[in-house]
C-alpha positions in Angstrom: -16.0 -48.5 -20.6 -14.6 -45.5 -18.7 -15.6 -44.5 -15.2 -14.5 -41.0 -14.1 -15.2 -39.7 -10.6 -16.4 -36.1 -10.8 -17.0 -33.4 -8.3 -20.2 -31.6 -9.1 -23.5 -30.9 -7.4 -27.1 -31.2 -8.3 -30.2 -29.3 -7.2 -32.4 -32.4 -7.3 -29.9 -35.0 -6.0 -30.5 -37.3 -9.0 -29.4 -41.0 -8.8 -28.7 -41.2 -12.5 -28.7 -38.8 -15.4 -28.6 -40.4 -18.8 -27.0 -37.9 -21.3 -26.9 -40.2 -24.4 -26.5 -43.8 -25.4 -23.5 -45.1 -23.5 -23.1 -41.9 -21.4 -24.5 -41.1 -18.0 -23.7 -39.4 -14.7 -24.6 -41.5 -11.6 -24.0 -41.7 -7.9 -20.7 -43.4 -7.0 -21.1 -46.6 -5.0 -19.5 -47.5 -1.7 -17.4 -50.1 -3.4 -16.1 -47.6 -5.9 -15.2 -45.1 -3.2 -13.3 -47.7 -1.3 -11.5 -49.1 -4.3 -10.6 -45.7 -5.9 -10.1 -43.5 -2.8 -9.6 -45.9 0.1 -12.4 -44.3 2.1 -15.8 -45.3 3.4 -18.0 -42.2 3.3 -21.3 -41.1 4.8 -22.9 -38.3 2.8 -25.3 -35.5 3.8 -26.6 -33.1 1.2 -24.1 -34.5 -1.3 -21.1 -33.6 1.0 -19.2 -36.0 3.2 -20.5 -35.8 6.7 -18.1 -38.4 7.9 -15.5 -40.6 6.3 -13.3 -43.4 7.4 -10.0 -43.9 5.7 -9.0 -47.4 4.8 -5.9 -48.7 3.1 -6.2 -48.1 -0.6 -5.2 -46.1 -3.6 -6.4 -42.5 -3.6 -7.0 -41.8 -7.2 -6.8 -38.0 -7.2 -3.9 -37.6 -4.7 -1.7 -40.1 -6.6 -2.5 -38.3 -9.8 -1.0 -35.0 -8.7 2.5 -34.0 -7.7 4.4 -30.9 -6.7 2.4 -27.9 -5.3 -1.0 -29.4 -6.3 -0.4 -32.4 -4.1 -0.6 -30.1 -1.0 -4.0 -28.7 -1.9 -5.7 -31.8 -3.3 -6.8 -32.7 0.2 -9.4 -29.8 0.2 -11.4 -31.8 -2.4 -14.1 -33.9 -0.8 -14.9 -37.5 -1.8 -17.0 -37.4 -5.1 -20.7 -38.0 -4.9 -21.0 -38.7 -8.6 -19.1 -40.4 -11.4 -19.4 -40.3 -15.2 -19.8 -43.6 -16.9 -19.0 -43.6 -20.6 -18.5 -46.1 -23.4 -15.5 -44.2 -24.8 -13.1 -41.3 -24.2 -14.5 -39.1 -27.0 -18.0 -38.7 -25.8 -16.8 -38.2 -22.2 -14.4 -35.5 -23.3 -17.3 -33.8 -25.1 -19.5 -34.0 -22.0 -16.8 -32.3 -19.9 -16.5 -29.6 -22.4 -20.3 -29.1 -22.3 -20.4 -28.9 -18.5 -17.7 -26.3 -18.6 -19.7 -24.2 -20.9 -22.8 -24.4 -18.7 -20.6 -23.6 -15.6 -16.9 -24.2 -15.5 -16.2 -23.4 -11.9 -17.7 -26.3 -10.2 -16.4 -29.4 -11.9 -13.3 -31.4 -11.1 -12.6 -34.5 -13.2 -8.9 -35.0 -13.9 -8.7 -38.7 -14.4 -10.7 -41.8 -15.4 -10.3 -45.5 -15.3 -10.8 -47.4 -18.6 -11.9 -51.0 -18.4 -11.6 -53.0 -21.6 -13.7 -56.0 -22.7 -11.0 -58.4 -21.3 -11.1 -56.5 -18.0 -7.7 -54.8 -18.6 -7.6 -51.6 -16.6 -5.7 -48.4 -17.6 -5.8 -44.7 -16.7 -7.0 -41.9 -19.0 -6.3 -38.2 -18.4 -8.4 -35.2 -19.2 -7.2 -31.8 -20.2 -5.5 -29.6 -17.7 -8.4 -27.3 -16.9 -9.8 -29.9 -14.6 -8.8 -27.4 -11.9 -10.2 -23.9 -12.5 -10.7 -22.0 -9.3 -10.3 -23.9 -6.0 -12.1 -21.2 -4.1 -15.2 -21.7 -6.2 -15.4 -25.4 -5.5 -18.1 -25.0 -2.9 -21.5 -26.7 -2.8 -23.4 -23.4 -2.5 -22.3 -22.7 -6.1 -24.2 -25.7 -7.5 -23.7 -26.6 -11.1 -26.7 -28.7 -12.2 -30.2 -27.2 -11.7 -33.1 -28.6 -13.7 -32.6 -25.8 -16.3 -28.9 -26.5 -16.4 -29.6 -30.2 -17.1 -31.9 -29.3 -20.1 -29.3 -26.9 -21.5 -26.5 -29.4 -20.9 -28.3 -32.1 -22.9 -29.3 -29.7 -25.7 -25.7 -28.5 -26.0 -24.3 -32.0 -25.9 -26.7 -33.3 -28.6 -25.8 -30.3 -30.8 -22.1 -30.9 -30.3 -22.5 -34.6 -31.2 -25.0 -34.3 -34.1 -24.4 -31.0 -35.7 -21.2 -29.5 -34.5 -19.9 -26.2 -36.0 -16.8 -26.6 -38.2 -14.6 -24.7 -35.7 -15.7 -26.6 -32.5 -12.3 -28.3 -32.1 -10.6 -24.9 -32.1 -13.2 -23.6 -29.6 -12.6 -26.5 -27.3 -8.8 -26.1 -27.4 -9.0 -22.3 -26.8 -11.3 -22.8 -23.9 -8.7 -25.0 -22.3 -6.3 -22.0 -22.2 -9.0 -19.6 -21.0 -10.0 -21.5 -17.9 -6.5 -22.8 -17.0 -5.4 -21.0 -13.8 -1.7 -21.8 -14.3 -1.6 -19.4 -17.3 -1.2 -15.6 -16.9 -4.5 -13.9 -16.3 -3.8 -11.2 -18.9 -3.3 -13.8 -21.6 -6.4 -15.7 -20.6 -8.4 -12.5 -20.7 -7.1 -11.6 -24.2 -7.8 -15.1 -25.4 -11.4 -15.0 -24.1 -12.1 -11.8 -25.9 -10.4 -13.1 -29.0 -12.5 -16.2 -29.0 -15.7 -14.2 -28.6 -14.6 -11.9 -31.5 -14.0 -14.9 -33.7 -17.6 -15.9 -33.1 -19.6 -12.7 -33.1 -17.7 -10.8 -35.8 -16.0 -13.4 -37.9 -15.2 -12.4 -41.5 -16.4 -8.9 -40.9 -14.3 -6.0 -42.2 -13.9 -2.5 -40.8 -14.8 -1.1 -37.4 -14.2 -4.4 -35.7 -14.2 -3.0 -32.2 -17.6 -1.4 -32.8 -19.1 -4.5 -34.3 -17.7 -6.8 -31.6 -19.0 -4.5 -28.8 -22.4 -4.2 -30.3 -22.9 -7.8 -31.3 -21.5 -9.3 -28.1 -23.5 -7.0 -25.7 -26.6 -7.8 -27.7 -26.1 -11.6 -27.5 -25.4 -11.4 -23.8 -28.5 -9.3 -23.2 -30.5 -12.3 -24.5 -29.2 -14.3 -21.6 -30.2 -11.8 -19.0 -26.8 -10.1 -18.6 -26.9 -6.4 -18.2 -23.8 -6.0 -20.4 -23.3 -2.6 -21.9 -21.7 -1.7 -25.2 -19.2 0.3 -23.2 -18.1 -2.7 -21.1 -17.5 -4.8 -24.2 -15.7 -2.0 -25.9 -13.4 -1.7 -22.9 -12.8 -5.5 -23.1 -11.8 -5.2 -26.7 -9.5 -2.3 -26.0 -7.8 -4.2 -23.2 -7.3 -7.2 -25.4 -5.6 -5.1 -28.0 -3.4 -3.5 -25.4 -2.4 -6.8 -24.0 -1.5 -8.2 -27.4 0.6 -5.1 -28.4 2.1 -4.0 -25.1 1.7 -7.0 -22.7 -0.5 -4.9 -20.4 -4.2 -4.0 -20.3 -5.4 -0.4 -20.3 -7.5 -1.2 -17.2 -6.2 -3.8 -14.7 -7.4 -7.3 -15.2 -8.6 -8.3 -11.8 -9.8 -11.8 -10.9 -13.4 -10.4 -10.9 -13.0 -9.0 -14.5 -11.4 -12.2 -15.7 -14.2 -14.4 -14.2 -16.8 -12.1 -15.8 -15.3 -12.2 -19.2 -15.0 -16.0 -19.1 -18.7 -16.3 -18.2 -19.5 -14.0 -21.1 -17.3 -16.2 -23.4 -19.2 -19.4 -22.3 -22.5 -17.9 -23.1 -21.4 -16.7 -26.5 -20.0 -20.1 -27.2 -23.3 -21.7 -26.2 -25.3 -19.3 -28.4 -23.0 -19.9 -31.4 -23.5 -23.7 -31.1 -27.1 -24.0 -30.1 -28.6 -21.0 -31.7 -26.1 -20.4 -34.6 -25.5 -16.8 -33.5 -23.0 -15.9 -36.2 -22.2 -12.3 -37.0 -24.6 -12.4 -39.9 -27.5 -13.7 -37.8 -26.9 -11.2 -35.0 -26.8 -8.4 -37.6 -30.2 -9.6 -39.0 -31.7 -9.8 -35.5 -30.6 -6.3 -34.6 -31.9 -4.8 -37.9 -35.2 -6.7 -37.4 -35.7 -5.3 -33.9 -34.9 -1.8 -35.2 -37.4 -2.3 -38.0 -34.8 -1.6 -40.6 
């Protein structure tokens, strides 16, 4: 069994959320907080109202070193933890949560307990930290709708994964990793979307990418124009060929393109939105 403390917030303050057999998110106990973080905590609205430090091992602080060790103190004591029967399904769950909303999850390390009570650490991929400024409770991660989408996405990943899911997961690690240059992350996000919405297409790739991606995103309530996605494709090409985008890649533009990428990944997995299917949907709406 693996227990992994996780910073995330819930709209309905659930006690326990069962994702699948052998996998659940539950509230952390007083004993676990004391054992893992050396603190006794009094929570209010899922945030520590007061805490008393006791002598003990602080799991997160001891995990980090260098510059990160100076900022780790801004993270509050976790309200939840993930309990999993193995590493594989826990890793899949973290991937799914990052697709639903990557900004508000922090889960760098877990404790594995074997049948003979042997304890060891297991580490998760480096995008445990995405954007520190966004780790605020007002930016909640799990609404009731999010939970439904999370479970649907997780079940699809486990039961009927697309053939390229491992590649998608690895590329997403790069895209949300703040230690990597923002221009490269932007280009990688656009490249990943292109591989989904216009895979195996020939000719006029910039046009097809812009049309298909803006169409998919409109299905999720995004007012995303063809022009915006065409600019994204142009900037990606410029970055790859010259190392610099035509239009400056600001933090805001990067965040937006990552959110677009998440939604297209979700649509490709859950709704099988391949380039062929998107083309058929467009032609059907046009009555052609």
